C-alpha positions in Angstrom: 111.4 -14.4 60.1 110.8 -18.1 61.0 108.1 -17.1 63.4 106.4 -14.9 60.9 106.4 -17.7 58.3 105.2 -20.3 60.7 101.7 -21.9 60.4 100.7 -20.8 63.9 101.5 -17.2 63.2 99.5 -17.3 59.9 96.6 -19.0 61.6 96.6 -16.3 64.3 96.6 -13.6 61.6 93.8 -15.3 59.6 91.8 -15.8 62.8 92.1 -12.1 63.6 91.2 -11.0 60.1 88.3 -13.5 59.7 87.1 -13.5 63.3 88.1 -10.5 65.5 88.1 -7.7 62.9 84.7 -8.6 61.4 83.4 -9.0 65.0 84.6 -5.4 65.8 83.2 -4.1 62.5 79.9 -5.9 63.2 79.7 -4.3 66.6 80.4 -0.9 65.0 77.7 -1.4 62.4 75.3 -2.5 65.1 76.1 0.6 67.1 75.7 2.8 64.0 72.4 1.1 63.0 71.1 1.4 66.6 72.1 5.1 66.5 70.3 5.7 63.2 67.2 3.7 64.4 67.0 5.6 67.7 67.4 8.9 65.9 64.7 7.8 63.4 62.4 6.7 66.2 63.0 9.9 68.1 62.3 11.9 65.0 59.1 10.0 64.3 57.9 10.2 67.9 58.6 14.0 68.1 57.2 14.5 64.6 54.0 12.7 65.5 53.5 14.9 68.6 54.2 18.0 66.5 51.8 16.9 63.8 49.1 16.1 66.4 49.4 19.5 68.1 49.8 21.3 64.7 46.6 19.7 63.4 44.8 20.7 66.6 46.0 24.3 66.3 45.2 24.5 62.6 41.7 23.1 63.3 41.1 25.6 66.1 42.1 28.6 63.9 40.1 27.1 61.0 37.0 26.8 63.3 37.4 30.4 64.4 37.7 31.3 60.7 34.5 29.4 59.9 32.6 30.8 62.9 33.4 34.4 61.8 32.3 33.6 58.2 29.1 32.0 59.4 28.4 35.0 61.6 29.0 37.3 58.6 26.3 35.4 56.8 23.8 35.3 59.8 20.4 36.7 58.8 20.2 38.8 62.0 23.6 40.4 61.4 22.8 41.1 57.8 19.4 42.5 58.5 19.0 46.3 58.2 15.9 46.1 60.4 17.6 44.7 63.4 18.9 47.0 66.1 22.5 47.1 67.3 21.4 45.5 70.6 19.7 42.6 68.8 22.9 42.1 66.6 25.1 42.3 69.7 23.0 39.7 71.4 23.4 37.4 68.3 27.1 38.0 68.4 27.3 37.3 72.2 25.5 34.0 71.6 28.2 32.9 69.1 31.0 34.1 71.4 29.6 32.4 74.5 29.0 29.1 72.6 32.3 28.7 70.9 34.5 30.3 73.6 37.3 31.1 71.1 37.0 34.9 70.8 38.4 37.6 73.1 35.8 39.8 71.6 33.7 40.2 68.5 33.0 43.5 66.8 30.5 44.6 64.2 31.4 47.6 61.9 29.8 49.3 59.0 31.7 49.8 55.7 33.2 53.1 57.0 34.9 51.3 59.9 32.4 52.7 62.6 31.8 50.2 65.4 28.1 49.3 65.5 28.3 46.6 68.2 31.1 44.9 70.2 31.3 42.3 73.0 34.2 44.2 74.5 33.3 46.6 77.2 33.1 50.2 76.0 35.1 49.3 72.8 36.9 52.1 71.0 39.2 51.6 68.1 40.2 53.0 64.7 39.4 50.4 62.0 39.5 52.3 58.8 43.2 51.9 58.1 43.7 48.4 59.5 44.8 45.8 57.0 42.3 43.3 58.2 39.4 45.8 57.8 40.5 46.7 54.3 40.9 43.1 53.3 37.4 42.2 54.5 36.0 45.4 52.9 37.4 44.1 49.6 35.3 41.0 49.9 37.5 38.3 51.4 37.9 36.8 54.9 41.3 37.7 56.4 43.4 36.6 59.3 45.9 39.1 60.6 49.4 38.5 62.1 49.7 38.3 65.8 50.0 41.6 67.7 49.9 43.0 71.2 47.0 44.9 72.8 47.9 47.2 75.7 44.9 47.6 78.0 44.7 45.0 79.4 47.9 43.5 77.9 47.3 40.5 75.7 48.5 39.0 72.5 45.8 38.4 69.9 45.2 38.0 66.2 42.1 39.2 64.3 39.8 37.4 61.9 37.6 39.7 59.7 34.9 38.7 57.2 32.8 40.9 54.9 29.0 41.2 55.4 27.4 41.2 51.9 24.0 42.5 51.0 21.6 40.7 48.6 23.5 42.2 45.6 26.8 40.9 46.8 28.1 44.3 47.9 30.0 44.8 51.2 27.9 46.7 53.6 29.8 45.9 56.8 32.6 43.9 58.5 32.5 41.4 61.4 35.8 41.1 63.3 36.8 38.6 66.0 39.9 38.7 68.2 41.4 35.4 69.3 43.7 35.5 72.3 46.9 33.6 71.7 46.4 32.0 75.1 43.7 29.8 73.4 46.5 28.3 71.2 49.0 28.3 74.1 46.7 26.1 76.3 46.6 23.5 73.5 50.4 23.6 73.1 51.2 23.5 76.8 49.2 20.3 77.3 52.0 18.4 75.4 55.2 17.5 77.4 58.1 15.2 76.6 60.6 14.3 79.3 62.0 16.9 81.7 63.4 19.3 79.1 61.0 18.9 76.1 58.6 21.7 75.2 56.5 22.9 72.2 56.7 26.3 70.8 55.2 28.2 67.8 57.0 30.9 65.8 56.0 33.1 63.0 57.9 33.3 59.7 60.0 36.2 61.0 61.3 34.0 63.9 59.2 35.6 66.7 57.9 33.4 69.5 54.1 33.2 69.4 53.6 30.4 71.9 56.3 29.7 74.6 56.3 28.6 78.2 58.3 31.7 79.2 55.6 34.3 78.7 58.0 37.3 78.8 59.6 36.0 75.5 56.4 36.3 73.4 56.7 38.4 70.3 60.5 38.4 70.7 63.1 37.0 68.3 64.3 33.5 68.8 67.7 33.2 70.5 70.4 32.3 69.8 70.8 33.2 66.0 72.2 29.7 65.2 69.1 28.0 66.5 66.9 30.5 64.7 68.8 29.9 61.4 68.6 26.1 61.9 64.8 26.1 62.3 63.9 28.7 59.8 66.4 27.6 57.1 65.7 23.9 57.2 62.8 22.3 55.3 61.9 19.4 57.6 63.3 16.9 60.0 65.4 16.6 63.1 67.5 19.7 63.7 70.4 20.0 66.2 71.8 23.3 67.6 73.3 24.8 70.7 71.2 27.2 72.8 72.3 30.4 74.5 73.4 28.5 77.6 75.6 26.2 75.5 73.3 23.2 75.8 73.0 20.9 72.8 69.4 20.6 71.8 67.3 18.7 69.2 64.2 20.0 67.5 61.5 18.6 65.2 59.3 21.1 63.5 56.5 21.4 60.9 54.9 24.3 59.1 51.3 25.0 60.0 49.7 24.6 56.6 46.1 25.5 57.5 42.9 23.5 57.5 39.9 23.8 55.2 39.6 27.3 53.8 42.2 28.6 56.2 45.5 28.3 54.4 47.9 29.2 57.2 50.0 32.3 58.2 53.5 30.8 57.7 53.8 29.7 61.3 56.0 26.8 62.4 55.4 24.6 65.3 58.4 22.9 66.9 59.2 20.4 69.7 62.5 21.1 71.4 64.4 18.8 73.9 67.9 18.6 75.4 70.0 16.2 73.2 71.5 14.5 76.2 68.0 13.5 77.5 66.8 12.6 74.0 69.6 10.2 73.3 70.0 8.8 76.8 68.9 5.3 75.6 71.7 5.4 73.0 74.4 6.0 75.7 73.2 3.0 77.8 73.1 0.7 74.7 76.6 1.8 73.8 77.9 0.7 77.3 76.3 -2.7 76.9 77.7 -3.0 73.4 81.3 -2.3 74.4 81.0 -4.8 77.3 79.8 -7.4 74.8 82.6 -6.6 72.4 85.4 -7.0 75.0 83.9 -10.2 76.3 83.6 -11.6 72.8 87.2 -10.8 72.0 88.3 -12.7 75.2 86.3 -15.7 74.1 87.9 -15.6 70.6 91.4 -15.4 72.1 90.8 -18.6 74.3 89.4 -20.4 71.3 92.3 -19.4 69.2 95.0 -20.7 71.6 93.1 -24.1 71.9 92.7 -24.4 68.2 96.3 -23.7 67.3 97.7 -26.2 69.8 95.3 -28.9 68.6 96.3 -28.2 65.0 100.1 -27.9 65.1 100.9 -31.1 67.0 99.7 -33.6 64.3 101.0 -31.2 61.5 104.5 -31.3 62.9 104.5 -35.1 63.1 103.3 -35.2 59.5 106.1 -32.8 58.5 108.8 -35.1 59.9 107.3 -38.1 57.9 107.3 -36.0 54.7 111.0 -35.2 55.1 111.8 -38.9 55.3 109.8 -39.7 52.2 111.5 -36.8 50.3 114.9 -38.5 51.0 113.6 -41.7 49.3 112.7 -43.6 52.5 109.4 -45.2 51.5 109.3 -47.8 54.4 105.9 -48.3 56.0 105.6 -46.5 59.4 102.7 -46.2 62.0 101.3 -42.7 62.3 98.6 -41.5 64.7 95.4 -40.6 62.8 92.9 -38.1 64.4 89.2 -37.8 63.6 89.5 -34.5 61.7 90.8 -33.1 58.4 94.5 -33.4 59.5 93.8 -37.1 60.3 92.4 -37.4 56.8 95.5 -35.7 55.5 97.7 -38.2 57.4 95.8 -41.2 56.1 96.1 -39.8 52.5 99.8 -39.3 53.0 100.2 -43.0 54.1 98.1 -44.0 51.0 100.4 -41.8 48.9 103.5 -43.5 50.3 102.0 -46.9 49.5 101.2 -45.6 46.0 104.7 -44.3 45.5 106.1 -47.7 46.3 103.8 -49.3 43.8 104.6 -46.6 41.2 108.3 -47.1 41.5 107.9 -50.8 40.7 105.7 -50.0 37.7 108.2 -47.4 36.4 111.0 -50.0 36.5 108.8 -52.5 34.6 107.8 -49.8 32.1 111.4 -48.8 31.6 112.4 -52.3 30.7 109.5 -52.6 28.3 110.4 -49.3 26.5 114.0 -50.4 26.2 112.9 -53.6 24.5 110.6 -51.6 22.1 113.4 -49.2 21.1 115.9 -52.0 20.6 113.5 -53.9 18.2 112.4 -50.8 16.2 112.8 -51.1 12.4 113.4 -47.4 12.0 116.5 -45.7 13.4 116.0 -43.7 16.7 118.4 -41.1 18.0 118.1 -39.0 21.1 120.0 -35.6 21.0 120.7 -33.1 23.7 119.9 -29.4 23.3 123.3 -28.8 21.5 122.6 -31.6 19.0 125.0 -34.3 20.5 123.8 -37.9 20.5 122.8 -39.2 23.9 121.3 -42.5 22.7 121.0 -44.5 19.5 119.0 -47.7 19.0 120.5 -50.8 17.3 118.7 -50.0 14.0 120.6 -46.8 13.6 123.9 -48.5 14.5 123.2 -51.2 11.9 122.3 -48.6 9.2 125.6 -46.7 9.6 127.8 -49.6 10.7 128.9 -47.9 13.9 129.2 -49.1 17.4 127.4 -47.4 20.3 130.7 -46.0 21.7 131.5 -44.4 18.3 128.1 -42.6 18.1 127.5 -41.3 21.7 128.7 -37.7 22.1 129.0 -36.8 18.4 126.9 -34.1 16.7 124.1 -35.1 14.3 125.9 -33.2 11.5 128.8 -35.6 11.7 126.6 -38.3 10.1 125.3 -36.1 7.2 126.8 -35.4 3.8 129.1 -32.3 4.2 127.1 -30.1 1.9 123.9 -30.8 3.7 125.4 -30.7 7.2 125.5 -26.9 7.2 121.8 -26.9 6.4 121.2 -29.4 9.2 122.6 -27.0 11.7 120.2 -24.3 10.6 117.3 -26.7 10.7 118.2 -27.8 14.2 118.0 -24.2 15.4 114.6 -23.8 13.7 113.5 -27.1 15.3 114.1 -25.6 18.8 111.6 -22.9 18.0 109.0 -24.9 16.1 109.2 -28.1 18.3 108.8 -30.5 15.4 109.8 -30.9 11.7 108.7 -33.9 9.6 109.9 -35.6 6.4 113.3 -33.9 6.0 115.3 -35.5 3.2 119.0 -35.9 4.0 121.8 -38.2 2.9 123.4 -39.9 5.8 127.0 -41.2 5.6 127.8 -44.6 6.9 131.2 -45.7 8.3 132.4 -46.4 4.8 131.3 -42.9 3.5 128.5 -44.3 1.4 125.4 -42.2 1.0 122.2 -43.5 2.4 119.1 -41.3 1.4 117.0 -41.0 4.5 113.8 -39.2 5.7 114.1 -37.6 9.2 111.3 -36.7 11.6 112.5 -34.5 14.5 110.6 -33.5 17.6 111.5 -31.6 20.8 110.7 -33.1 24.2 110.0 -30.6 27.0 109.4 -30.9 30.7 106.4 -29.7 32.6 107.7 -26.1 32.8 108.5 -26.0 29.0 112.2 -26.5 29.3 113.9 -28.6 26.5 114.9 -32.0 27.7 116.0 -33.6 24.4 115.4 -33.9 20.7 114.1 -37.2 19.3 115.1 -38.1 15.7 113.6 -41.0 13.8 115.4 -41.8 10.5 114.0 -44.0 7.8 116.0 -45.6 5.0 114.5 -44.2 1.7 116.4 -46.3 -0.8 113.5 -48.7 -1.5 110.9 -46.0 -1.4 112.9 -43.8 -3.9 112.9 -46.7 -6.4 109.1 -47.0 -6.1 108.8 -43.2 -6.7 110.9 -43.4 -9.9 108.5 -46.0 -11.3 105.5 -43.8 -10.6 107.0 -40.6 -12.0 106.2 -41.6 -15.6 102.6 -42.3 -14.8 102.2 -38.9 -13.1 103.6 -37.1 -16.2 100.8 -38.6 -18.3 98.2 -37.5 -16.0 99.7 -34.0 -15.8 98.5 -32.9 -19.2 94.9 -33.8 -18.5 95.1 -32.2 -15.1 96.5 -28.9 -16.6 93.6 -28.6 -19.0 91.0 -29.4 -16.3 92.6 -27.0 -13.8 92.5 -24.2 -16.4 88.7 -24.6 -16.9 88.2 -24.8 -13.1 90.3 -21.6 -12.6 88.3 -19.7 -15.2 85.0 -20.7 -13.6 86.3 -19.9 -10.1 87.4 -16.4 -11.2 83.9 -15.7 -12.4 82.5 -16.8 -9.1 85.0 -14.6 -7.2 84.0 -11.6 -9.3 80.3 -12.1 -8.5 81.0 -12.6 -4.8 83.2 -9.4 -4.7 80.3 -7.4 -6.3 77.8 -8.8 -3.7 80.2 -7.9 -0.8 80.5 -4.4 -2.1 76.7 -4.0 -2.2 76.4 -5.3 1.3 79.2 -2.9 2.5 77.3 0.0 0.9 74.0 -1.1 2.6 75.8 -1.4 6.0 77.3 2.0 5.6 73.9 3.5 4.7 72.2 1.8 7.7 74.9 3.3 10.0 74.3 6.8 8.6 70.5 6.3 9.0 70.9 5.2 12.6 73.1 8.2 13.3 70.5 10.5 11.7 67.7 9.0 13.8 69.8 9.5 16.9 70.4 13.1 16.0 66.7 13.6 15.3 65.7 12.1 18.7 68.2 14.3 20.4 66.8 17.4 18.6 63.3 16.4 19.5 64.2 16.0 23.2 66.0 19.4 23.1 62.9 20.9 21.5 60.6 19.5 24.2 62.9 20.6 27.0 63.1 24.1 25.5 59.4 24.4 25.1 58.7 23.2 28.6 61.4 25.5 30.1 60.3 28.6 28.1 56.6 28.0 28.9 57.3 27.7 32.6 59.4 30.9 32.6 56.7 32.8 30.7 53.9 31.8 33.0 54.9 34.0 36.0 55.5 37.3 34.1 52.2 36.7 32.2 50.3 36.2 35.5 51.8 39.3 37.0 51.0 41.3 33.8 47.4 40.1 33.8 47.0 40.9 37.5 48.4 44.4 37.0 46.1 45.1 34.0 43.1 43.6 35.9 43.8 45.9 38.9 43.8 49.0 36.6 40.6 47.8 34.8 38.8 47.2 38.2 39.7 50.7 39.3 41.8 49.6 42.3 44.6 52.0 41.2 42.3 54.8 40.2 39.7 55.6 37.6 40.4 55.3 33.9 38.6 56.6 30.8 36.7 54.5 28.2 39.6 54.5 25.6 42.0 53.3 28.3 39.5 50.7 29.3 39.2 49.5 25.7 43.0 49.3 25.2 43.6 47.5 28.5 40.7 45.0 27.8 42.4 44.2 24.5 45.7 43.7 26.3 44.1 41.5 28.9 42.4 39.4 26.2 45.8 38.9 24.4 47.4 38.0 27.7 44.7 35.3 28.2 45.3 34.1 24.7 49.1 33.9 25.2 48.5 32.1 28.5 46.3 29.5 26.7 49.0 29.0 24.1 51.6 28.4 26.9 49.3 26.0 28.6 48.9 24.1 25.4 52.7 23.9 25.0 53.1 22.8 28.5 50.4 20.1 28.1 51.9 18.7 25.0 55.4 18.7 26.6 54.1 16.8 29.7 52.2 14.3 27.5 55.3 13.6 25.4 57.4 13.2 28.6 54.8 10.9 30.3 54.5 13.3 33.3 50.7 13.7 33.3 48.8 11.4 35.7 45.1 11.0 35.5 43.0 11.6 38.7 40.0 9.5 37.8 36.7 9.4 39.6 33.1 8.4 38.8 31.5 11.3 36.9 28.3 12.0 34.9 29.6 12.9 31.4 26.2 14.4 30.5 26.6 16.9 33.3 30.1 17.7 32.2 28.9 18.3 28.6 26.1 20.6 29.8 28.7 22.5 31.9 31.0 23.0 28.9 28.1 24.2 26.6 27.0 26.7 29.3 30.6 28.1 29.3 30.3 28.9 25.6 26.8 30.3 25.7 27.9 34.0 25.7 30.3 33.5 22.8 27.9 31.6 20.6 24.9 33.9 21.4 26.8 36.8 19.9 27.3 34.9 16.7 23.8 33.5 16.6 24.8 29.9 17.0 22.5 27.4 18.7 24.0 25.0 21.3 22.4 21.6 21.6 22.8 18.6 24.0 21.4 15.3 22.9 21.6 12.3 25.2 19.7 9.1 25.3 20.1 9.0 29.1 20.0 11.8 31.7 23.1 10.3 33.3 26.1 8.4 31.7 28.5 7.4 34.4 32.2 7.0 33.4 35.4 6.5 35.4 37.6 9.4 34.1 39.6 12.4 35.1 36.9 15.1 35.2 39.3 18.0 34.6 40.8 16.3 31.5 37.3 15.4 30.2 36.3 19.1 30.5 39.5 20.0 28.6 38.7 17.5 25.8 35.1 18.8 25.4 36.2 22.5 25.7 38.9 22.0 23.0 36.4 20.3 20.6 33.5 22.8 21.2 35.9 25.8 21.1 37.3 24.5 17.8 33.8 24.2 16.4 32.9 27.7 17.5 35.9 29.2 15.7 34.9 27.8 12.3 31.1 28.0 12.6 29.3 31.3 11.7 25.7 30.1 11.7 23.6 27.1 12.5 24.4 25.0 15.6 27.0 23.1 17.6 25.7 19.9 19.2 27.1 17.4 21.7 25.5 14.0 21.4 26.1 11.3 24.0 25.2 7.7 23.4 25.6 5.0 26.1 26.3 1.6 24.4 27.1 -1.8 25.8 30.9 -1.4 26.5 31.5 2.2 25.5 30.1 5.7 25.8 30.2 7.6 22.5 30.5 11.4 22.4 29.9 13.3 19.1 30.6 17.0 18.7 29.1 18.2 15.4 28.8 21.7 13.9 27.6 23.4 10.7 30.8 25.2 10.1 33.2 25.4 7.1 34.3 21.7 7.4 37.7 20.2 6.6 39.0 19.3 3.1 39.5 15.6 2.5 43.2 15.9 2.0 43.6 17.5 5.4 41.7 15.0 7.4 44.7 12.6 8.0 46.6 15.6 9.5 43.9 16.9 11.8 45.4 15.5 15.0 49.0 16.4 14.2 50.9 19.0 16.3 50.9 22.6 15.0 48.4 21.8 12.3 45.8 24.4 11.4 43.2 24.4 8.6 40.9 27.2 7.5 42.9 29.9 9.4 42.7 33.3 7.8 44.7 36.5 8.4 43.2 39.4 10.4 41.4 39.5 13.7 39.7 36.6 15.3 40.6 33.6 17.5 44.0 32.1 16.8 45.8 29.1 18.3 48.9 27.0 18.1 47.4 24.0 16.4 48.0 21.9 19.6 44.4 21.6 20.9 43.4 18.5 18.8 46.8 16.8 19.4 46.3 17.3 23.2 42.7 16.1 22.9 43.7 12.9 21.1 46.4 12.2 23.7 43.9 12.6 26.6 41.3 10.4 25.0 43.9 7.6 24.4 45.2 8.0 28.0 41.6 7.0 29.0 41.8 3.9 26.7 39.5 5.6 24.2 39.5 6.3 20.5 38.8 9.6 18.6 38.3 10.3 14.9 36.8 13.0 12.6 34.2 13.0 9.9 33.9 16.0 7.7 33.1 17.4 4.2 34.4 20.8 3.1 31.6 23.3 3.4 29.2 20.9 5.1 30.3 20.9 8.8 32.4 18.6 10.9 31.9 15.7 13.4 34.5 14.8 16.0 33.6 11.4 17.7 35.4 9.9 20.6 34.6 6.8 22.7 35.3 6.0 26.3 35.3 2.5 28.0 32.0 1.9 29.9 32.3 -0.9 32.5 29.7 -2.1 35.0 29.6 0.0 38.2 31.3 -2.6 40.3 34.2 -2.9 37.8 34.6 0.9 37.8 34.6 0.9 41.6 37.4 -1.7 41.6 39.4 0.4 39.1 38.9 3.4 41.5 40.3 1.4 44.4 43.1 0.0 42.3 44.3 3.5 41.2 44.5 4.7 44.8 46.4 1.5 45.9 48.9 2.1 43.0 49.3 5.7 44.1 50.0 4.5 47.7 52.6 2.0 46.4 54.3 4.8 44.4 54.6 7.1 47.4 55.3 4.2 49.9 52.3 5.3 51.9 49.0 3.9 53.1 45.4 4.2 52.0 42.2 3.4 53.9 38.9 2.5 52.2 35.7 3.5 54.1 32.5 2.0 52.8 28.9 2.9 53.6 26.1 0.5 52.5 22.3 0.7 52.8 21.0 -2.5 54.2 18.3 -4.2 52.1 18.8 -1.6 49.3 16.6 -3.6 46.8 13.7 -3.2 49.3 14.4 0.5 49.9 14.3 1.2 46.1 10.7 -0.1 46.0 9.6 2.0 49.0 11.1 5.3 47.8 10.5 7.3 44.6 13.6 7.4 42.3 14.1 11.1 42.7 13.7 10.9 46.5 16.3 8.0 46.7 18.6 9.9 44.4 18.4 12.9 46.6 19.1 10.9 49.8 22.2 9.3 48.2 23.4 12.7 46.9 22.9 14.1 50.4 24.9 11.3 52.0 27.7 11.8 49.4 27.8 15.5 50.3 28.1 14.7 54.0 31.0 12.4 53.3 32.8 15.1 51.3 32.3 17.8 54.0 33.3 15.6 56.9 36.5 14.1 55.4 37.4 17.2 53.3 38.1 14.9 50.3 37.1 14.6 46.7 38.2 11.0 46.5 34.8 9.4 46.9 32.8 7.0 44.7 29.0 6.5 44.8 27.5 3.2 43.6 23.9 4.4 43.3 22.7 1.2 41.7 23.8 -0.8 44.8 23.3 1.8 47.5 26.9 2.0 48.5 29.3 4.9 49.0 33.1 4.7 49.4 35.7 7.2 50.6 39.5 6.9 50.2 41.6 8.3 53.0 45.3 8.7 52.2 48.1 8.4 54.8 45.5 7.2 57.3 46.4 4.8 60.1 43.8 2.1 61.1 43.0 3.8 64.5 42.5 7.2 62.7 40.2 5.5 60.2 38.1 4.0 62.9 37.6 7.5 64.4 36.7 8.9 61.0 34.2 6.0 60.5 32.6 6.8 63.9 32.4 10.5 63.0 30.9 9.7 59.6 28.3 7.3 61.2 27.1 10.1 63.6 26.9 12.7 60.7 25.0 10.3 58.4 22.6 9.4 61.2 21.9 13.1 61.8 21.3 13.6 58.0 18.8 10.7 57.9 17.0 12.2 60.9 16.9 15.5 59.1 15.2 13.7 56.2 12.9 11.8 58.5 14.0 8.4 57.1 16.0 7.1 60.0 13.5 4.4 60.7 13.5 3.0 57.1 17.2 3.3 56.1 19.7 1.3 58.1 23.4 1.9 57.3 26.4 -0.4 57.6 29.9 1.1 57.7 33.2 -0.7 57.2 36.9 0.2 56.7 40.2 -1.5 55.8 43.7 -0.2 55.4 46.4 -1.1 52.8 48.9 -2.6 53.3 48.2 -3.3 57.0 45.1 -5.4 56.4 45.2 -6.2 52.7 47.9 -6.7 50.1 45.8 -5.9 47.0 42.7 -4.0 46.0 40.4 -7.1 45.9 41.2 -8.0 49.5 40.9 -4.4 50.5 37.4 -4.1 49.1 36.4 -7.5 50.5 37.5 -6.6 54.0 36.0 -3.2 54.0 32.6 -4.5 52.9 32.7 -7.4 55.4 33.7 -5.2 58.3 
């Protein structure tokens, strides 16, 4: 037990707890972190390879898809005056140029082969799914299948050939050998055991190094389940030979118009080879751990020895001091904290010697003070016996010190009061002090001496009672003075009683008023609490309502879509011919399904707006063009009612930075609302571009809105002028949604109307300089990248000396060149995130999740395509382009720096 309690043992334990254990834990954390990092790096590396190969495969299939569609639209193939030999020659040129197709076949709409690049091709096409799909008017890619003679694995792409009326008059079909895809995949290798494979959604191998396994199920079942069941990431499983393997896979999602066939591409490698680096690092880490523990042990032994020697010397000196030996002795003082402790101990010894002298002096001083006190002083023990009495007490009662010491305090009090004194003494031990107690003391001659006693308890540092101190004062002279003053107090008493009565009456009145005020405050506080509880319940009910509306709307969408599709198939005659009455009933049903779908869309929109889940996808648009597009969509409806549609704009273009889809929805809601309540006259959209805003006014000559209903126009579920019977009905959400979308664009909307005289809905949108809108465009994309923890690259295209170019070209010609350049950008990067600064001759493209090296490749591809476009317009000598790019956050930490670096590239 002595060893366990010793300082050396405790230091050893603390050293292990503070040094060795954290060291071991740190090594474990480092190992775990390295394992996680290596796994993450392995996953990222393998995922990058899979993504690269997958994109190549998707682009290859997408190219084949596009080539077949292009061939279907070829004028030679579509011509009825060209012979089969001429069409075959045109097909052969495409096949020879692109080198993707095993063979290409031209068929008429009955499935008869008109021309084929395959030798002596024969085949039954009428019942093939790919032929039927193309015949229905859409390009189709079949699943992979095997062809017997000669044996090969292929998939077919078919596209309809349409005549000038848009009717299918034939089908063009191209077979792509899976070896084309296989050659792309086999070019990627990783280590000795890594390989890339492609499987379909049923788990069949489509591309695999072992050719005899193609179109067979993956084996073993555990591996197939791991790959097909997981969503994404690094998957571990055991193959049929019992070898642990790791795999990273991705779904082939398609490219361009080709949307994919549900294939997955995977990179598989032996786990032992993949994590070989981790094993080597673990060996180094364990060696470092054991070496570190050895160093700690040596340091521990040295430290304990250097610490305990001076401590033990100091301990011996402490024992001598505790026995009262305060003599000065010489101790060795080291240059550390223990040396400081030894020096402090010596100082403490010197201080103790000085303190002892001071205590002796103080004791003599206190004894002198007590002896010369005018009042009597008695010190009692915890039982009430006298331990000490000063000379004043002895003189007061005419006792000697020997006669007083050891007696109880009650022995010096009148007998009748002595009983009370015992009870008071007990109370004193609880209350610690009692002042001004009146007792009659008895002197040695049994004479009463009226006295005032003050008692207090003295406790030590731990709260234990040490003694009771009693100070007694002779009250004989004071009582005589009190008797003289008694008469004077009686005279004042009458006056005081009258005054006190008046004061009490007034005080009672004030208390009554105060009590009434407090009652009112209590009632108000109670009412406030009830109001807060009611508000909380209302907020809860409102949230439940919104959640219910959102959930029900989502659940109704799918069955409505299925119902509409089924009715449309019957109306279109896909499932057989129907008569006119059936056609009429089904058309009514489809119209009501469309109406119900619009109601559900409105409920979903208002729920998303209230939940803050709608994000605007802004871009630079011409609002005049959007207004014209919306009016055209209502042309058929208003023509039947004889209503004229008008568009009035001070400028042919009014560029605003908005979400085009939401802007179409705003105008559609307002024009649709006007068409419901207008039977004759006109509906007009007027657009005025002002200094800082663009104002849009939608006016009609309809029934108008009563003045008392105008404040409620933009409320939810509010409808005015609705009558029973047939006709357009709604939910009353359209204007509420419209107002929300306008305000999300930092705009304002209001209504002006008189009942019977028509209505005007006016809304405004912020209109900034083109450069400011461009900065907002870049800022929105940077914020989106921050939200998804991704990257964004800005590519800029500028026309050098644009001011000079504007003077050399006609406005319409320059506008056409800029529009053509914009279209080239959209086609080449497959993106709608572009921004055209037509006033400055600049164009910009935003590429999301694009690394710097990829952006440079995109920039080079765009430069080549734009040069080809300028050559096609015969303006390559006059127009010189400058291209730049910058990536956030690699090269810029905010939108201003991103724009500056891209333009200065």
